[in-house]
PDBQT receptor file of N, H, CA, C and O in Angstrom, charges set to zero:
ATOM      1  N   MET A   1      26.389   4.700 -11.407  1.00  0.00    +0.000 N 
ATOM      2  CA  MET A   1      24.985   5.355 -10.704  1.00  0.00    +0.000 C 
ATOM      3  C   MET A   1      24.655   5.795  -9.323  1.00  0.00    +0.000 C 
ATOM      4  O   MET A   1      25.156   5.432  -8.259  1.00  0.00    +0.000 OA
ATOM      5  N   ALA A   2      23.463   6.875  -9.624  1.00  0.00    +0.000 N 
ATOM      6  H   ALA A   2      23.057   7.170 -10.489  1.00  0.00    +0.000 HD
ATOM      7  CA  ALA A   2      23.748   7.921  -7.949  1.00  0.00    +0.000 C 
ATOM      8  C   ALA A   2      23.309   6.962  -7.853  1.00  0.00    +0.000 C 
ATOM      9  O   ALA A   2      24.270   6.236  -8.110  1.00  0.00    +0.000 OA
ATOM     10  N   GLY A   3      21.753   5.756  -7.475  1.00  0.00    +0.000 N 
ATOM     11  H   GLY A   3      20.973   6.346  -7.266  1.00  0.00    +0.000 HD
ATOM     12  CA  GLY A   3      21.785   5.189  -6.680  1.00  0.00    +0.000 C 
ATOM     13  C   GLY A   3      20.321   4.720  -7.162  1.00  0.00    +0.000 C 
ATOM     14  O   GLY A   3      19.682   5.499  -7.870  1.00  0.00    +0.000 OA
ATOM     15  N   SER A   4      19.746   3.432  -6.792  1.00  0.00    +0.000 N 
ATOM     16  H   SER A   4      20.265   2.800  -6.216  1.00  0.00    +0.000 HD
ATOM     17  CA  SER A   4      18.969   3.072  -7.161  1.00  0.00    +0.000 C 
ATOM     18  C   SER A   4      17.584   3.131  -6.788  1.00  0.00    +0.000 C 
ATOM     19  O   SER A   4      17.580   4.246  -6.266  1.00  0.00    +0.000 OA
ATOM     20  N   PHE A   5      16.054   2.588  -6.661  1.00  0.00    +0.000 N 
ATOM     21  H   PHE A   5      16.057   1.683  -7.085  1.00  0.00    +0.000 HD
ATOM     22  CA  PHE A   5      15.428   2.417  -6.251  1.00  0.00    +0.000 C 
ATOM     23  C   PHE A   5      14.813   1.263  -5.448  1.00  0.00    +0.000 C 
ATOM     24  O   PHE A   5      14.907   0.297  -6.205  1.00  0.00    +0.000 OA
ATOM     25  N   ILE A   6      14.279   0.895  -4.402  1.00  0.00    +0.000 N 
ATOM     26  H   ILE A   6      14.202   1.680  -3.787  1.00  0.00    +0.000 HD
ATOM     27  CA  ILE A   6      14.992  -0.554  -3.803  1.00  0.00    +0.000 C 
ATOM     28  C   ILE A   6      12.768  -0.738  -3.368  1.00  0.00    +0.000 C 
ATOM     29  O   ILE A   6      11.974   0.190  -3.216  1.00  0.00    +0.000 OA
ATOM     30  N   THR A   7      12.481  -2.305  -3.308  1.00  0.00    +0.000 N 
ATOM     31  H   THR A   7      13.126  -3.059  -3.432  1.00  0.00    +0.000 HD
ATOM     32  CA  THR A   7      11.251  -3.133  -3.127  1.00  0.00    +0.000 C 
ATOM     33  C   THR A   7      11.746  -3.237  -1.227  1.00  0.00    +0.000 C 
ATOM     34  O   THR A   7      12.531  -4.038  -0.719  1.00  0.00    +0.000 OA
ATOM     35  N   VAL A   8      11.158  -2.412  -0.718  1.00  0.00    +0.000 N 
ATOM     36  H   VAL A   8      10.520  -1.761  -1.130  1.00  0.00    +0.000 HD
ATOM     37  CA  VAL A   8      11.174  -3.614   0.880  1.00  0.00    +0.000 C 
ATOM     38  C   VAL A   8       9.984  -4.276   1.879  1.00  0.00    +0.000 C 
ATOM     39  O   VAL A   8       9.461  -3.392   2.558  1.00  0.00    +0.000 OA
ATOM     40  N   ALA A   9       9.732  -4.891   1.994  1.00  0.00    +0.000 N 
ATOM     41  H   ALA A   9      10.158  -5.609   1.444  1.00  0.00    +0.000 HD
ATOM     42  CA  ALA A   9       9.091  -5.935   2.167  1.00  0.00    +0.000 C 
ATOM     43  C   ALA A   9       9.468  -5.047   3.968  1.00  0.00    +0.000 C 
ATOM     44  O   ALA A   9      10.533  -4.597   4.392  1.00  0.00    +0.000 OA
ATOM     45  N   CYS A  10       8.040  -5.102   4.645  1.00  0.00    +0.000 N 
ATOM     46  H   CYS A  10       7.176  -5.468   4.301  1.00  0.00    +0.000 HD
ATOM     47  CA  CYS A  10       8.409  -4.976   6.469  1.00  0.00    +0.000 C 
ATOM     48  C   CYS A  10       8.458  -5.839   6.327  1.00  0.00    +0.000 C 
ATOM     49  O   CYS A  10       7.896  -6.643   5.582  1.00  0.00    +0.000 OA
ATOM     50  N   PRO A  11       9.480  -5.876   7.348  1.00  0.00    +0.000 N 
ATOM     51  CA  PRO A  11       9.191  -7.300   8.448  1.00  0.00    +0.000 C 
ATOM     52  C   PRO A  11       7.733  -7.362   9.444  1.00  0.00    +0.000 C 
ATOM     53  O   PRO A  11       6.960  -8.302   9.263  1.00  0.00    +0.000 OA
ATOM     54  N   ASP A  12       7.509  -6.602  10.201  1.00  0.00    +0.000 N 
ATOM     55  H   ASP A  12       8.137  -5.838  10.348  1.00  0.00    +0.000 HD
ATOM     56  CA  ASP A  12       6.419  -6.112  10.723  1.00  0.00    +0.000 C 
ATOM     57  C   ASP A  12       5.156  -6.563  10.281  1.00  0.00    +0.000 C 
ATOM     58  O   ASP A  12       4.633  -7.386  11.032  1.00  0.00    +0.000 OA
ATOM     59  N   CYS A  13       4.560  -6.270   9.330  1.00  0.00    +0.000 N 
ATOM     60  H   CYS A  13       4.985  -5.601   8.720  1.00  0.00    +0.000 HD
ATOM     61  CA  CYS A  13       3.429  -5.943   8.723  1.00  0.00    +0.000 C 
ATOM     62  C   CYS A  13       3.518  -6.961   6.632  1.00  0.00    +0.000 C 
ATOM     63  O   CYS A  13       2.544  -7.262   5.942  1.00  0.00    +0.000 OA
ATOM     64  N   GLU A  14       4.454  -7.097   6.421  1.00  0.00    +0.000 N 
ATOM     65  H   GLU A  14       5.245  -6.853   6.982  1.00  0.00    +0.000 HD
ATOM     66  CA  GLU A  14       4.991  -7.106   5.179  1.00  0.00    +0.000 C 
ATOM     67  C   GLU A  14       4.285  -6.637   4.302  1.00  0.00    +0.000 C 
ATOM     68  O   GLU A  14       4.229  -6.998   3.127  1.00  0.00    +0.000 OA
ATOM     69  N   ASN A  15       3.923  -6.119   4.626  1.00  0.00    +0.000 N 
ATOM     70  H   ASN A  15       3.968  -5.826   5.582  1.00  0.00    +0.000 HD
ATOM     71  CA  ASN A  15       3.669  -4.469   3.379  1.00  0.00    +0.000 C 
ATOM     72  C   ASN A  15       5.165  -4.251   2.765  1.00  0.00    +0.000 C 
ATOM     73  O   ASN A  15       6.261  -4.252   3.327  1.00  0.00    +0.000 OA
ATOM     74  N   GLU A  16       4.675  -3.998   0.936  1.00  0.00    +0.000 N 
ATOM     75  H   GLU A  16       3.785  -3.997   0.479  1.00  0.00    +0.000 HD
ATOM     76  CA  GLU A  16       6.388  -3.611   0.378  1.00  0.00    +0.000 C 
ATOM     77  C   GLU A  16       5.875  -2.264  -0.401  1.00  0.00    +0.000 C 
ATOM     78  O   GLU A  16       5.100  -1.784  -1.227  1.00  0.00    +0.000 OA
ATOM     79  N   GLN A  17       6.971  -2.039   0.563  1.00  0.00    +0.000 N 
ATOM     80  H   GLN A  17       7.601  -2.429   1.234  1.00  0.00    +0.000 HD
ATOM     81  CA  GLN A  17       7.379  -0.301  -0.121  1.00  0.00    +0.000 C 
ATOM     82  C   GLN A  17       8.413   0.236  -0.883  1.00  0.00    +0.000 C 
ATOM     83  O   GLN A  17       9.405   0.309  -0.157  1.00  0.00    +0.000 OA
ATOM     84  N   THR A  18       8.701   0.736  -2.250  1.00  0.00    +0.000 N 
ATOM     85  H   THR A  18       7.895   0.677  -2.839  1.00  0.00    +0.000 HD
ATOM     86  CA  THR A  18       9.640   0.694  -2.878  1.00  0.00    +0.000 C 
ATOM     87  C   THR A  18      10.060   2.727  -2.244  1.00  0.00    +0.000 C 
ATOM     88  O   THR A  18       9.627   3.880  -2.226  1.00  0.00    +0.000 OA
ATOM     89  N   ILE A  19      10.904   2.060  -1.951  1.00  0.00    +0.000 N 
ATOM     90  H   ILE A  19      11.256   1.124  -1.966  1.00  0.00    +0.000 HD
ATOM     91  CA  ILE A  19      12.195   3.184  -1.504  1.00  0.00    +0.000 C 
ATOM     92  C   ILE A  19      13.155   3.845  -2.102  1.00  0.00    +0.000 C 
ATOM     93  O   ILE A  19      13.332   3.388  -3.231  1.00  0.00    +0.000 OA
ATOM     94  N   PHE A  20      13.874   4.741  -1.843  1.00  0.00    +0.000 N 
ATOM     95  H   PHE A  20      13.730   5.112  -0.925  1.00  0.00    +0.000 HD
ATOM     96  CA  PHE A  20      15.214   5.164  -2.504  1.00  0.00    +0.000 C 
ATOM     97  C   PHE A  20      16.374   4.640  -1.713  1.00  0.00    +0.000 C 
ATOM     98  O   PHE A  20      16.272   4.832  -0.501  1.00  0.00    +0.000 OA
ATOM     99  N   GLU A  21      17.591   3.944  -2.176  1.00  0.00    +0.000 N 
ATOM    100  H   GLU A  21      17.674   3.788  -3.160  1.00  0.00    +0.000 HD
ATOM    101  CA  GLU A  21      18.600   3.609  -1.617  1.00  0.00    +0.000 C 
ATOM    102  C   GLU A  21      19.184   3.851  -0.651  1.00  0.00    +0.000 C 
ATOM    103  O   GLU A  21      19.464   3.242   0.381  1.00  0.00    +0.000 OA
ATOM    104  N   LYS A  22      19.499   5.557  -1.362  1.00  0.00    +0.000 N 
ATOM    105  H   LYS A  22      19.272   6.052  -2.201  1.00  0.00    +0.000 HD
ATOM    106  CA  LYS A  22      20.356   6.399  -0.906  1.00  0.00    +0.000 C 
ATOM    107  C   LYS A  22      19.397   7.021   0.276  1.00  0.00    +0.000 C 
ATOM    108  O   LYS A  22      20.114   7.897   0.759  1.00  0.00    +0.000 OA
ATOM    109  N   ALA A  23      18.208   7.031   0.965  1.00  0.00    +0.000 N 
ATOM    110  H   ALA A  23      17.625   6.320   0.573  1.00  0.00    +0.000 HD
ATOM    111  CA  ALA A  23      17.462   7.543   1.740  1.00  0.00    +0.000 C 
ATOM    112  C   ALA A  23      17.901   9.035   2.570  1.00  0.00    +0.000 C 
ATOM    113  O   ALA A  23      17.839   8.790   3.775  1.00  0.00    +0.000 OA
ATOM    114  N   ALA A  24      18.268  10.302   2.366  1.00  0.00    +0.000 N 
ATOM    115  H   ALA A  24      18.319  10.500   1.387  1.00  0.00    +0.000 HD
ATOM    116  CA  ALA A  24      18.756  10.915   3.191  1.00  0.00    +0.000 C 
ATOM    117  C   ALA A  24      17.647  11.139   4.510  1.00  0.00    +0.000 C 
ATOM    118  O   ALA A  24      18.109  11.149   5.651  1.00  0.00    +0.000 OA
ATOM    119  N   SER A  25      16.650  11.258   4.360  1.00  0.00    +0.000 N 
ATOM    120  H   SER A  25      16.275  11.249   3.433  1.00  0.00    +0.000 HD
ATOM    121  CA  SER A  25      15.957  10.888   6.151  1.00  0.00    +0.000 C 
ATOM    122  C   SER A  25      15.090   9.169   6.215  1.00  0.00    +0.000 C 
ATOM    123  O   SER A  25      14.914   8.395   5.274  1.00  0.00    +0.000 OA
ATOM    124  N   GLU A  26      14.646   8.988   7.811  1.00  0.00    +0.000 N 
ATOM    125  H   GLU A  26      14.789   9.617   8.575  1.00  0.00    +0.000 HD
ATOM    126  CA  GLU A  26      14.331   8.142   8.257  1.00  0.00    +0.000 C 
ATOM    127  C   GLU A  26      12.314   7.848   7.347  1.00  0.00    +0.000 C 
ATOM    128  O   GLU A  26      11.348   8.611   7.320  1.00  0.00    +0.000 OA
ATOM    129  N   VAL A  27      12.522   6.282   6.717  1.00  0.00    +0.000 N 
ATOM    130  H   VAL A  27      13.307   5.662   6.738  1.00  0.00    +0.000 HD
ATOM    131  CA  VAL A  27      11.614   6.160   6.258  1.00  0.00    +0.000 C 
ATOM    132  C   VAL A  27      10.765   5.000   7.133  1.00  0.00    +0.000 C 
ATOM    133  O   VAL A  27      11.124   3.951   7.667  1.00  0.00    +0.000 OA
ATOM    134  N   ALA A  28       9.528   5.656   7.032  1.00  0.00    +0.000 N 
ATOM    135  H   ALA A  28       9.236   6.508   6.598  1.00  0.00    +0.000 HD
ATOM    136  CA  ALA A  28       8.690   4.461   8.272  1.00  0.00    +0.000 C 
ATOM    137  C   ALA A  28       7.698   4.132   6.927  1.00  0.00    +0.000 C 
ATOM    138  O   ALA A  28       7.504   4.683   5.844  1.00  0.00    +0.000 OA
ATOM    139  N   CYS A  29       7.150   2.846   7.658  1.00  0.00    +0.000 N 
ATOM    140  H   CYS A  29       7.307   2.398   8.538  1.00  0.00    +0.000 HD
ATOM    141  CA  CYS A  29       6.828   1.763   6.310  1.00  0.00    +0.000 C 
ATOM    142  C   CYS A  29       4.925   2.707   6.790  1.00  0.00    +0.000 C 
ATOM    143  O   CYS A  29       4.404   2.995   7.868  1.00  0.00    +0.000 OA
ATOM    144  N   ALA A  30       4.400   2.909   5.054  1.00  0.00    +0.000 N 
ATOM    145  H   ALA A  30       4.823   2.675   4.179  1.00  0.00    +0.000 HD
ATOM    146  CA  ALA A  30       3.210   3.069   5.676  1.00  0.00    +0.000 C 
ATOM    147  C   ALA A  30       2.060   2.905   6.333  1.00  0.00    +0.000 C 
ATOM    148  O   ALA A  30       1.258   3.671   6.867  1.00  0.00    +0.000 OA
ATOM    149  N   VAL A  31       2.155   1.562   6.162  1.00  0.00    +0.000 N 
ATOM    150  H   VAL A  31       2.806   0.939   5.728  1.00  0.00    +0.000 HD
ATOM    151  CA  VAL A  31       1.378   0.704   7.044  1.00  0.00    +0.000 C 
ATOM    152  C   VAL A  31       1.602   0.725   8.522  1.00  0.00    +0.000 C 
ATOM    153  O   VAL A  31       0.887   1.577   9.047  1.00  0.00    +0.000 OA
ATOM    154  N   CYS A  32       2.340   0.086   9.355  1.00  0.00    +0.000 N 
ATOM    155  H   CYS A  32       2.921  -0.607   8.929  1.00  0.00    +0.000 HD
ATOM    156  CA  CYS A  32       2.634   0.268  10.159  1.00  0.00    +0.000 C 
ATOM    157  C   CYS A  32       3.746   1.014  10.712  1.00  0.00    +0.000 C 
ATOM    158  O   CYS A  32       4.248   0.946  11.833  1.00  0.00    +0.000 OA
ATOM    159  N   GLY A  33       4.010   1.674   9.804  1.00  0.00    +0.000 N 
ATOM    160  H   GLY A  33       3.601   1.729   8.893  1.00  0.00    +0.000 HD
ATOM    161  CA  GLY A  33       5.186   3.409  11.026  1.00  0.00    +0.000 C 
ATOM    162  C   GLY A  33       6.236   2.344  11.388  1.00  0.00    +0.000 C 
ATOM    163  O   GLY A  33       6.233   2.169  12.606  1.00  0.00    +0.000 OA
ATOM    164  N   HIS A  34       7.093   1.607  10.778  1.00  0.00    +0.000 N 
ATOM    165  H   HIS A  34       7.095   1.749   9.788  1.00  0.00    +0.000 HD
ATOM    166  CA  HIS A  34       8.612   0.742  11.419  1.00  0.00    +0.000 C 
ATOM    167  C   HIS A  34       9.349   1.381  10.624  1.00  0.00    +0.000 C 
ATOM    168  O   HIS A  34       9.097   1.656   9.450  1.00  0.00    +0.000 OA
ATOM    169  N   THR A  35      10.260   1.635  11.215  1.00  0.00    +0.000 N 
ATOM    170  H   THR A  35      10.465   1.412  12.168  1.00  0.00    +0.000 HD
ATOM    171  CA  THR A  35      11.264   1.828  10.582  1.00  0.00    +0.000 C 
ATOM    172  C   THR A  35      11.636   1.101   9.566  1.00  0.00    +0.000 C 
ATOM    173  O   THR A  35      11.559  -0.093   9.858  1.00  0.00    +0.000 OA
ATOM    174  N   LEU A  36      12.234   1.398   7.838  1.00  0.00    +0.000 N 
ATOM    175  H   LEU A  36      12.296   2.368   7.600  1.00  0.00    +0.000 HD
ATOM    176  CA  LEU A  36      12.181   0.594   6.837  1.00  0.00    +0.000 C 
ATOM    177  C   LEU A  36      14.093   0.789   6.573  1.00  0.00    +0.000 C 
ATOM    178  O   LEU A  36      14.956  -0.054   6.328  1.00  0.00    +0.000 OA
ATOM    179  N   ALA A  37      14.179   2.599   6.806  1.00  0.00    +0.000 N 
ATOM    180  H   ALA A  37      13.478   3.283   7.006  1.00  0.00    +0.000 HD
ATOM    181  CA  ALA A  37      15.213   3.346   6.029  1.00  0.00    +0.000 C 
ATOM    182  C   ALA A  37      15.652   4.223   7.370  1.00  0.00    +0.000 C 
ATOM    183  O   ALA A  37      14.941   4.901   8.111  1.00  0.00    +0.000 OA
ATOM    184  N   THR A  38      17.252   3.935   7.418  1.00  0.00    +0.000 N 
ATOM    185  H   THR A  38      17.829   3.385   6.816  1.00  0.00    +0.000 HD
ATOM    186  CA  THR A  38      17.643   5.199   8.883  1.00  0.00    +0.000 C 
ATOM    187  C   THR A  38      18.767   5.662   7.782  1.00  0.00    +0.000 C 
ATOM    188  O   THR A  38      19.534   4.805   7.342  1.00  0.00    +0.000 OA
ATOM    189  N   PRO A  39      18.859   7.033   7.336  1.00  0.00    +0.000 N 
ATOM    190  CA  PRO A  39      20.396   7.648   6.514  1.00  0.00    +0.000 C 
ATOM    191  C   PRO A  39      21.134   7.390   7.376  1.00  0.00    +0.000 C 
ATOM    192  O   PRO A  39      20.870   7.472   8.576  1.00  0.00    +0.000 OA
ATOM    193  N   THR A  40      22.189   7.034   6.881  1.00  0.00    +0.000 N 
ATOM    194  H   THR A  40      22.403   6.968   5.907  1.00  0.00    +0.000 HD
ATOM    195  CA  THR A  40      23.882   6.641   6.885  1.00  0.00    +0.000 C 
ATOM    196  C   THR A  40      24.535   8.297   6.407  1.00  0.00    +0.000 C 
ATOM    197  O   THR A  40      25.390   8.832   7.114  1.00  0.00    +0.000 OA
ATOM    198  N   GLY A  41      24.091   8.859   5.355  1.00  0.00    +0.000 N 
ATOM    199  H   GLY A  41      23.397   8.424   4.781  1.00  0.00    +0.000 HD
ATOM    200  CA  GLY A  41      25.193   9.693   4.217  1.00  0.00    +0.000 C 
ATOM    201  C   GLY A  41      26.015   8.997   3.176  1.00  0.00    +0.000 C 
ATOM    202  O   GLY A  41      26.981   9.536   2.636  1.00  0.00    +0.000 OA
ATOM    203  N   GLY A  42      25.415   7.233   2.788  1.00  0.00    +0.000 N 
ATOM    204  H   GLY A  42      24.629   6.796   3.226  1.00  0.00    +0.000 HD
ATOM    205  CA  GLY A  42      25.566   7.639   1.580  1.00  0.00    +0.000 C 
ATOM    206  C   GLY A  42      24.376   6.275   1.500  1.00  0.00    +0.000 C 
ATOM    207  O   GLY A  42      23.199   6.633   1.451  1.00  0.00    +0.000 OA
ATOM    208  N   LYS A  43      24.633   4.873   1.488  1.00  0.00    +0.000 N 
ATOM    209  H   LYS A  43      25.589   4.582   1.528  1.00  0.00    +0.000 HD
ATOM    210  CA  LYS A  43      22.845   4.035   1.358  1.00  0.00    +0.000 C 
ATOM    211  C   LYS A  43      22.363   3.518   3.153  1.00  0.00    +0.000 C 
ATOM    212  O   LYS A  43      22.805   3.062   4.207  1.00  0.00    +0.000 OA
ATOM    213  N   ALA A  44      21.531   3.857   2.679  1.00  0.00    +0.000 N 
ATOM    214  H   ALA A  44      21.172   4.228   1.823  1.00  0.00    +0.000 HD
ATOM    215  CA  ALA A  44      20.887   3.437   3.730  1.00  0.00    +0.000 C 
ATOM    216  C   ALA A  44      20.441   2.244   4.551  1.00  0.00    +0.000 C 
ATOM    217  O   ALA A  44      20.028   1.276   3.912  1.00  0.00    +0.000 OA
ATOM    218  N   ILE A  45      20.468   2.157   6.131  1.00  0.00    +0.000 N 
ATOM    219  H   ILE A  45      20.803   2.944   6.650  1.00  0.00    +0.000 HD
ATOM    220  CA  ILE A  45      21.053   0.475   6.304  1.00  0.00    +0.000 C 
ATOM    221  C   ILE A  45      19.220   0.709   6.575  1.00  0.00    +0.000 C 
ATOM    222  O   ILE A  45      18.551   1.532   7.200  1.00  0.00    +0.000 OA
ATOM    223  N   ILE A  46      18.896  -0.553   5.695  1.00  0.00    +0.000 N 
ATOM    224  H   ILE A  46      19.439  -1.222   5.188  1.00  0.00    +0.000 HD
ATOM    225  CA  ILE A  46      17.993  -1.100   5.604  1.00  0.00    +0.000 C 
ATOM    226  C   ILE A  46      17.131  -2.031   6.662  1.00  0.00    +0.000 C 
ATOM    227  O   ILE A  46      17.872  -2.812   7.259  1.00  0.00    +0.000 OA
ATOM    228  N   GLU A  47      16.440  -2.081   6.847  1.00  0.00    +0.000 N 
ATOM    229  H   GLU A  47      15.838  -1.447   6.362  1.00  0.00    +0.000 HD
ATOM    230  CA  GLU A  47      15.517  -3.161   7.866  1.00  0.00    +0.000 C 
ATOM    231  C   GLU A  47      13.978  -3.679   6.732  1.00  0.00    +0.000 C 
ATOM    232  O   GLU A  47      13.161  -3.201   5.944  1.00  0.00    +0.000 OA
ATOM    233  N   GLY A  48      14.467  -5.217   7.513  1.00  0.00    +0.000 N 
ATOM    234  H   GLY A  48      15.130  -5.605   8.153  1.00  0.00    +0.000 HD
ATOM    235  CA  GLY A  48      14.005  -5.151   6.483  1.00  0.00    +0.000 C 
ATOM    236  C   GLY A  48      14.401  -6.642   4.833  1.00  0.00    +0.000 C 
ATOM    237  O   GLY A  48      15.552  -6.827   4.439  1.00  0.00    +0.000 OA
ATOM    238  N   GLU A  49      13.152  -7.427   4.214  1.00  0.00    +0.000 N 
ATOM    239  H   GLU A  49      12.216  -7.276   4.534  1.00  0.00    +0.000 HD
ATOM    240  CA  GLU A  49      14.093  -7.879   3.094  1.00  0.00    +0.000 C 
ATOM    241  C   GLU A  49      13.593  -7.023   1.424  1.00  0.00    +0.000 C 
ATOM    242  O   GLU A  49      12.541  -6.605   0.941  1.00  0.00    +0.000 OA
ATOM    243  N   VAL A  50      15.441  -7.119   0.877  1.00  0.00    +0.000 N 
ATOM    244  H   VAL A  50      16.296  -7.458   1.270  1.00  0.00    +0.000 HD
ATOM    245  CA  VAL A  50      14.819  -6.102   0.015  1.00  0.00    +0.000 C 
ATOM    246  C   VAL A  50      14.191  -6.854  -1.331  1.00  0.00    +0.000 C 
ATOM    247  O   VAL A  50      14.939  -7.700  -1.822  1.00  0.00    +0.000 OA
ATOM    248  N   THR A  51      12.736  -6.622  -2.075  1.00  0.00    +0.000 N 
ATOM    249  H   THR A  51      12.129  -5.935  -1.676  1.00  0.00    +0.000 HD
ATOM    250  CA  THR A  51      12.764  -7.773  -2.788  1.00  0.00    +0.000 C 
ATOM    251  C   THR A  51      12.968  -7.924  -4.065  1.00  0.00    +0.000 C 
ATOM    252  O   THR A  51      12.851  -8.923  -4.775  1.00  0.00    +0.000 OA
ATOM    253  N   ASP A  52      13.461  -6.243  -4.441  1.00  0.00    +0.000 N 
ATOM    254  H   ASP A  52      13.556  -5.431  -3.864  1.00  0.00    +0.000 HD
ATOM    255  CA  ASP A  52      13.367  -6.281  -5.790  1.00  0.00    +0.000 C 
ATOM    256  C   ASP A  52      14.009  -4.727  -6.046  1.00  0.00    +0.000 C 
ATOM    257  O   ASP A  52      13.441  -3.833  -5.417  1.00  0.00    +0.000 OA
ATOM    258  N   VAL A  53      15.340  -4.265  -7.064  1.00  0.00    +0.000 N 
ATOM    259  H   VAL A  53      15.802  -4.991  -7.575  1.00  0.00    +0.000 HD
ATOM    260  CA  VAL A  53      15.588  -3.293  -7.541  1.00  0.00    +0.000 C 
ATOM    261  C   VAL A  53      14.858  -2.512  -9.171  1.00  0.00    +0.000 C 
ATOM    262  O   VAL A  53      14.982  -2.946 -10.317  1.00  0.00    +0.000 OA
ATOM    263  N   VAL A  54      14.451  -1.828  -8.913  1.00  0.00    +0.000 N 
ATOM    264  H   VAL A  54      14.350  -1.476  -7.982  1.00  0.00    +0.000 HD
ATOM    265  CA  VAL A  54      14.291  -1.485 -10.282  1.00  0.00    +0.000 C 
ATOM    266  C   VAL A  54      15.511  -0.767 -10.908  1.00  0.00    +0.000 C 
ATOM    267  O   VAL A  54      16.582  -0.966 -10.334  1.00  0.00    +0.000 OA
ATOM    268  N   GLU A  55      15.514  -0.143 -11.753  1.00  0.00    +0.000 N 
ATOM    269  H   GLU A  55      14.644   0.019 -12.219  1.00  0.00    +0.000 HD
ATOM    270  CA  GLU A  55      16.816   0.479 -12.485  1.00  0.00    +0.000 C 
ATOM    271  C   GLU A  55      16.074   1.488 -12.868  1.00  0.00    +0.000 C 
ATOM    272  O   GLU A  55      14.891   1.476 -12.529  1.00  0.00    +0.000 OA
ATOM    273  N   ALA A  56      16.460   2.320 -13.462  1.00  0.00    +0.000 N 
ATOM    274  H   ALA A  56      17.421   2.330 -13.737  1.00  0.00    +0.000 HD
ATOM    275  CA  ALA A  56      15.264   3.510 -13.978  1.00  0.00    +0.000 C 
ATOM    276  C   ALA A  56      17.012   4.100 -15.291  1.00  0.00    +0.000 C 
ATOM    277  O   ALA A  56      18.243   4.142 -15.308  1.00  0.00    +0.000 OA
ATOM    278  N   ARG A  57      15.726   4.416 -16.151  1.00  0.00    +0.000 N 
ATOM    279  H   ARG A  57      14.727   4.382 -16.137  1.00  0.00    +0.000 HD
ATOM    280  CA  ARG A  57      17.442   4.139 -18.327  1.00  0.00    +0.000 C 
ATOM    281  C   ARG A  57      17.459   5.372 -18.089  1.00  0.00    +0.000 C 
ATOM    282  O   ARG A  57      18.147   6.124 -18.780  1.00  0.00    +0.000 OA
TER     283      ARG A  57
């Protein structure tokens, strides 16, 4: 599989946001601006709790 989308809970405001697990750019929370994902060249470093994995078929 090339990658999955995941739902991450922001550690600051508890907002849940769906992001790509192999993000190529920094992903910020849409509510408070906290960094949720930092790119690494592979799977991103996720800050916050992963609450769901969205599987595409």
